[in-house]
N, C-alpha and C positions, 0 to 999 in steps of 0.2 A: 496641091494644097492651096486652099483659099487664102488670099492675102487680106488681112483685116484692114478696113479703111481707117484712116486717121480721124480722130475726134476733132472736129472744128466747130466754132460757134455758128449758130443759126440765127438769121434775122428774125425778129419777132418773138424769140424765145428767151428765157432767162438762162444765160450762159455763165457757168461758174468755173473760174480758174483758181486752183488750190495749190499752195506751196507749203511744205513743212521745212523748217530750218535745216539747212544742209549740214549733216553731221560731219564733223571734222574727221579726216581719214586716218588719223594716227593712233586710234585706240578702238577698243570694243565698246559699243554702247551699253550702258546699264539701263535698268528699268525706268529710272527717272527720265533719262534721255528719250526713251521710246514713247512713254505716255505723254510727255510734254510736247512732242512735235509729230513724229511720223504716225503714231497710232491715233491720236486725236484727229489729225487731218484725214486719215483713212476712213474713220467713222463718218465724217462730214461728206467726204467724196462718195462713199457708198450710199449714204442717205440721198444725196442729190441725184445719183444715178437711179436709185430705186423710186425716185419721183419722176423719172423720165426726162431729166434735164441734160442738155449737153454739158458735160463736166470733164475737165482735164486736171489730173493730179500729177504734179511735177516735183521731183526731188532728186537728190544725188549726193555724192561725196564731195566735200570741199577739200581740195587737194593742194593748192598752192600755199606758200608762206613758210615762215620760220619754223613753226611747230613740226612741219613735215621734214624739213632739213635736219632739225634737232633729233627727231626720232630715227631718221635714216642713219644719222651719225652714230646713234646709240646701238643700232642693230647692225651696223657695218655694211649697209646696202645703199644703193642709189635712191634718191627721192622717187623716181618712177617705179622702181621695184617695190618700194614701200607702199606706194599708192595702189599698185596692182594687187598686192597682198591684202591690204585692209579693205579695199573696195569690194573684193570678193567676200571677205568676212561679213561686212555690213550687209551686202545683198543677200547672203545666205540666211542671216539672222532675220531680216525683214520678211523674207520669203516664208520662213517657218512661222512667223507671227501672222501670216496671211495679210500683209500690208499690200493693198492693191494699187500700187503705182501704175500710172499709164506709161511713165518712163522713169527709171531710176538711173540717172546718168552720172557724169563726172565733170568737174570744172577744168581739168587739164586737157582741153580739146582746142582744136583750131577755131571752132565757133566762139569759144570763150575769149580767145585772143582777139579775133576780129571785132566782136561786138564791144568788148571793153575798150579797145583802142579807138573805135569809132566814137564811142561816148566821150572818151577823153579829148579827142580832137575838137569836139563841139564845146566842151567846157573850156578848153584852152582858147578857142576862137572867140567865144562869147565873153571872155574876160573874167572867168570865175576861178582862175588859178594864178599863183604867184610863185616865183622861185625865191628860196631863202637859203642862206648859208647858216648852218648851225654846228654846234659842237656835239659830236657823237662819240660814243665809246668805241675805242679801237683796241684790238688785241695785238700787241707787238709780237707775241709768240706765233700767232696764226697769220699775221700780216693781213688782217681784214677788219673792216668795220663790223661791229657786233650788232645784230638786229636785237630788237627789244627783248625777245624771249631767250636770247643767249646771255642776258644779264640777270643776276639775282642779287638781292641785298635787302636792307631794312627799309620798309615803307616809310616815306616822309610824312604820311598822314596819320598812321596808327601805330607804327613801330613794329609791325610784323616782320620777323627776321628773314622770311623766305619769299618775299614779294618778287614778282617778275618785273622786267623793265617796261612791260605794257599794261600790267594790271596787278593789283593786290587781291589775292584770293580771299583774304580775311575781311577787309572792309569794302572791297569791290571798287575801289578808286581806280580811275584810268586817267585822272587829270594831273599827270605829272610826266616828266621826261625821265628816260633811263638813268641819266647822270644825277637826277635828284635823289636816287637811292643812296642811303648811307651804307658804308662798308660794301660797296659794289664789288662783284666778283664775276668772273667768266664762268658760265654754266658748263662749258666743255672742259675747262681746266680751272677748278675753284681756287687753285693757288696763284692764279694770275689776276692781277688787278688791272682792269681796263684803264686806258688813258684817254683823254679828250683830244679829238682832232676835228678839224673843219671838214664838212662835207656839204654838198649842195643838193637840195631836194625840192620837189614841187609840192605846194600846199593847195588844198581846196579851200576857197574863201567861203566857208559856211556862215561867217558873220555877215557877209554881203547878201547871202541867200536867206538869212533868218526871217525877214518880213514875209517873203514868199512862202517859206516853209510853215510859218505860224498861221498864215491865212488858209493854207491847204489843210493843216492839222485840225483847225477849228471846224472846217466843213466836213472832212472825212470822218473824224472821230464821232461826230454827232449823227451823221447820216448812216455810217456803218456800224454804230453802236459798239465801239471798241471795248475790250475788256478793261475793267476799272484800273487794274495794276498797270496795264500798258499805257493808259492815258496819264496816270500819275508820273510814271517814269519819263515819258515824253515831255510833259509839262515842266518837270524838274530840270531837264536839260535846257529847255528853252528859257526858263526863268533865270538860270545861271548865266545865260548868254553864250551863244555859239562863238567859237573862235576858229581861225584857220587851222587845219590839220594836215600834216604831211601825208601824201598819198603815194610816195615812192620810197623804196628801201634799197639798201646795198645788199642785194641777194642775187642768186642765180635762178632759183626755182620759183618762177612766177611769170606773169604776163609782161613781156618786154615793153619798154616805153617806145612809142612810135617816134622815130627820130625825124620824120618828115615835117613835124610841126615847127621845128627849129630852123631859123635862118642863119644863126650863128654857129660856125663850125666847132667852136669851143664847147658850146652847149651840147652839140651832138656827141662829142667825145666824152663829156661828163656823164651823160645819161646812157651811154652805150651798154654799160654793164649793170644797169639798175632795172628793177622791176616794180610793178605796182604793189603797194601794200595790200595785204589780203583783205583787210576790212573794206577797202574801196571796191574791189571787184567781186567779193563773195556773193553779194546779192544779185549781181549781174549774171551769176551762175544760173539763176532761175530762167532767165531769158535764153542763155546759150544752150541749156539743156532742152528747152522747148524747141530751139532751132535744130537740135540733133534729132528731135522727135519728128518734126515736120518742117519742110521748107516754107510752109505758109504760117510760120510762127507769128508773124506780125498781125494776123487776124485775132490772135489772143492778146498780144502785148501792145497793140496800137489802136485799140478800139474801146475807149472808156465808156462810150454810150451804150455798148451792147454786151460788155463783159464786166463781171464783178470779181474782183480779186480778194480771196480770203487767204490770210497767212497765219500759220500756226508755229509757235515757238515757246521756249522758256523765257522767263523775264530778263535774263541776262543778254538776250539778243535784241531787245526792243529798239534801242536807239538806232541800230543799223537799218532797221526796217521802217522806222517812223520819221527819222531825221535825215540820215546820210543818203540812203538810196533814193527816197523821194526828192531830196535836194538835188541830187545828180540828174534825175529825170527832168526836173523843172529847169535846171541850168542848160540842158541841151536845147531847150525851146522847141522840142518836138512833141508830137502827140503821143502820150503813153497811157496805158492802163495802169493806174496807181492803186495802192492799197485801199480796199473798201472796208473790210472787217479784219480787225486784229484780234486773234485769240491767243492769250498769253497765260501760261500757268506759273504757279509758284513752284516750290520744291517738293519732290517726293523723297522723304527721308527713310532710312532703313533701320528698323528696330531701335528707335530713339537715338539714332546717330545719323550720319550723312553718307549718302552714296559718294564714292570718290573714284573717279577714273584713274587719277594719278597714283593713288594708294591701293586701288583694287578692292575697296570696301563695298560689300553689297552683292546683289544678284545681277549678273550681267546677261546680255541677250542669249549667249550660248549656254549659260547655266540653266536657264528656264527649260530649254529642250532636254537637258540632262536629267531633270527630275522625273521625266516620263509623264508629266501632267500635260494634257492637250493644250494647244495654243489658245483655244477659246476660253478656257478656264482662266488663263493668265490675262487675256483681254478683258474678261468680265471683271476680275478683281481690280486691275489697274484703272479701268474706266470708271468703276464704281467708287474709286478712291482718287480720282483725278483732282489734283490740287488747283482748283479753279479760283478760289478766293483766299486761300491760305495754305500753308504747308500741310501735307498729310503724311501718314506713316505707313510704310509697308511692314506688316506683322504676319508671321507665319500662321498664328492661331486663327486670325481672321480670314486669311487666305483659304485655309482648310474649311472653316465654318461657312464661308460664302459658297463654296462648292457644294458642301453637303446639305446646307439648310436652305439654299436659294435655288441654285441651278438644278440640283438633283431633286429636291423635295417639291419645288414649285413648277418650274418649266418642264423638267424631265418627267416628272410624275404625271402631269396633265397630258402631255403628248402620248406617252407610252400607254396610259390607261385607256384612252379613247381608241387608238389604233389597234391595240390588242383585242378589244371587244369587237371592233369591226372585222378583224381577222378571224374571229371565232366562228363556230358553227351557226351562231345567231344570224350573221350577215354574210359569211363566206367572202369577206374582203370587198363587198359591194355596198356602196352607200345606198341606204334604203330610201324609199319615197317619203321625204320629210315634209312635203308641201301641205298635207292636210292640217297639221297643227303648227306649222312654222310661224304663222302670224297670230298665234294665241296670245292674248294680252298677258298671260302668266309669264311670258318670256320677255315682255317689254322692258322691265326694269334691268334685267341682265344686259340686254342689248344697249340700253341707254348708258349704263355704267361703263361698258366697254368703249362706247363712242366718246364719252366724257374723258376717259383716259387717253384715247387716241387723239382727241383735240389738244389735250395738254402735251402729249408726246410731240405733235407737229409743231406746236408753239416753242417747245424746248429746243428742238432740232433747228428750227429756223433761226433761233436766237443763239445757236451754238452753245446751248447749255447741255452739254453732252452727258454730264453726270445725272442731271434731273431727267433727261430723256430716257436713260437706262432704267431709272426707277419707275417711270411711267410704263415702260415696256413690260417690266416684271409685274406690275400691278395688273396689267391686262392678262398675263399668264395666270396670276392668282385668281382673277375673275373667272377664268376657265375652271379652276378647281372648285371654286364656290358654286358655280353653275352646276357642275356634276353632283356635288354634295347635296345641294338644295333640291335636286330633282331625282335623287336616288338612282343614279346611273349605274346599272348592273344588269345581269342576265334576267333577274326577276322582273325588272321593269319591262324588258322586251317581251317576256312571257305573259305578263298580266295587263300591260297597257301598251300594245305594239305601236299605236299611232303616236303616242306621246314619246315613247322610246325612240322612234324614228326621227321625230322633230328634235329631240335633245341631241341625238347623234349627228344630225345634219348641221345643227348650229355649232356643236362642239368641233366637228371636223373643219368647218369653215373658220372657226376661231383659231384653230391650229395653223391654218393657211395664213391668217393675218399675223400670227406670231412669227412665222417664217419670214414674213416681209419686214416687220418692225425690228426684229432681232438681227436681220442680215447685216446692217451696218456695224453692229457690235460683235456678233458671233457668226461669221460667215460660214464656217464649217458645219455648225449646228443647223443653220438655216438650210444649207445644201442637203444635209441628211434628212431633214423634215420633208423637203420637196421631193426627194427620192422616195421616201416612204409613202407620201401621198400620190406619187406618180402624176403630178400636175405641173403645169408651167408656173414660173415665179409670178406672183401677183405684185404689180407696182403698188407702193404704199398709197392707199386711198385717202380722200378727205373724210369719207364717211363709210362705215362698215355696214354692209347689208346682209351678211351671213348667208349668202346663196351663190357664191362664186363656183364652188364645187357642186355639181348637179347630181340629183338622184341617178343611180345606175352606174356612176363612175367606179371603177375598180382601183383599189389602192394596193400598195405593196406591203411587204411584211414589216412588222414592228422591229425596231432596233433601239437599244438603249442609247440615249444621248449623252449621259454622264455616268460616272461610277463613283462610289464612295471612296473618300480618302481617309485612311487610318489616321486618327488624331495623334498617334504615336510618331508620325512622320515629322511633327512640329519640331521636336528636340533634335531629331536626326538632321533635318535640313538646316536648323539654326547652327548646329555644330559644323555642318559641312560648308556653309557659306559665311561663317563667322570670321572675323579678322580680315587681314588684307590678303590679296592674291599671293603675295610672297609667303605669308604665313601658311596659307593653304598648301602651296607647293611644297613647303618644308614638311608639313604634316604628311602629305602624300609620299614624299621621298622617304621619310622615316618609316611610314607604314610599309612601303615597298621593301626597304632594307630588312625590316622584321620578317616579312613574308619570305624574302630570299634566304635569310638566315635559318628560318624554320624549315624551309624546303631543303636547304643544304644539309641540315642536321638529319632530316629524314633520309636523305640520299646516303649520308655517311653510315647511318644505322643499317640501311638496306644493303649497302655494300659489305658492311661487316658481317651481317647475317648471311649474305651470299657466300662470303669467304668461309664461314663456319660450315655451311652446307657442303661446299666444295671439299673441305678438309674431311668432313664426315663421309662424303661419297668415296674419297680415296681410301679412307680407313675401312669402309664397308666393303669396297672392292677387294682390298687386301685380305679381308676375312671371309671372302666368298660371295659378296653380293653388293650391288650399287643401291644407294638411297634414292627413292623416287622423287622426282621433281614435280611440283604442282602442274597439272595439265594446262597447257596453253599459256603458261606464265614462266618465262625464263627469268633467272635472277636479275639479269641486266634490265629487264622491263620495269622492275620496281624502281630502279635508279632513274631511268628516263621519265617514268610517270611523275616522279617527284619534281624533276626539272621543269616539266611542262606545266606544272601548277603555278609557277611564278608568273605573275602578270605585272609588268612594269608600266608606270604611267607614261602616256604618250607626250605629255607636256607638263 
């Protein structure tokens, strides 16, 4: 088996390093999570690879921290077991969505520990940390300090009654301490009121770093053309003024503090059982996951002159990528590849409400597969509704409409119509000699229109305007339909004007090849199917389309449908199926299963009763000189077991 060589930057070429926000490991991602980070980054990665550039796409599960400990406690398993469970779920979901990571790793690795500790040592040595004693919530029942997420109470900013100790989900505020919450309570045991006790922690001096961060933000945001919302959020943080933030926590599940930085034995004892706060080391995960991919990771992360870093995320992750992580890179005084372009999305809402991981509202990654609709259809709809400049809505009716009216009617129709005709007796699957009229001025406008859309497509993708890029791609497919319509593409044309028909066929088949290239970043399975039908190598996305890459005499494969019609009636079915919370859905499934079981039990009871009557009748018949016949091949007991076998209980 051939070992695939690692992707590394190349001197003199445009090298692209891509990350998508590390999904937290304690839950199943919903569609908003998917389109906001991993799917968007996947499109840009595939695009750059289709342009022939050295491109590395890195992601993985974010596994350390309080949220993992809390979830593990809820499920009654260890944090490691929880991470193993959900890392597998995440990987399977992304694989189904055809997310083409070069590595999908994890943060709970030795590389994460080593690189995080080394960065901290340099921050400590360079004077960008300070030790502070603070009052922290302590649970006297559990004999432990409570991390921020273990505390719930009323937000001191907006009055929301279920705010967490580290963030209010209603107003988004993070600028308060856990003890600032009113009516604070322990998440593990809500009847317990935490008390304040002194604890010592290390803080990162972001205020000292602010001038350096501001200078870098100014340069990077302009040169890399950051998303507008990302720039606004970053500027708001800087305008408010950075302050020191604690980077250690009283937890067990995390990266341990390296005790070798301390000369005081008392300090070593204080920090022996503490770990780094997850917001400090999460972004370092990109580096450590790359280190798990290749020992030559520094070629990607320590070469800003030759590598451009593109990072994709939802807007709630912005400050960690534009302030805190770059601030840590600067504070090490080492050479680092820092953020070049920031691509930030707003929120994808669900049917005029909000997706919610905690309440289970909306369509989650595993649900998409359960509908039976191919991944490419989901990708198309999500990317066509990517919330780039404002919130967007997921709505079932538009999901169905975009499959039927766009994918099927435009792209699918164009590709299938041409390949079917080439498969027919007219050409017997062989591309005709289209050279005699290929340069006919009558075709110039169609070629020019395609190239105008291709130019716009390239501009959109280079600027990471993924939604507009998809629209440009679909306009090229529609140009194909217009081209066929305007030239009367059918069997009659081949019979009456064979040279023109050959030219139209040659141009159309080459336009299909172009479609396979430009749609590959968005619809990888569809692109693969087109390439298989054409029986030709993948065409790198060109700067200019010449309509002659597939030559006369080339033999293509058999036509296959790319998409299928979705019955509009599925709208109500799916809305009902995925309405409410996951708990409510489970309750409905359980009720449905109970009804089915009761119905089956009733049928079994009736069958048994009927069997008993038959048996009594048989005895009576025998007594009077003959036995009643039993249905051939069907014993009475079979009816009972058949009824039992019809019961299907939900697996979860």
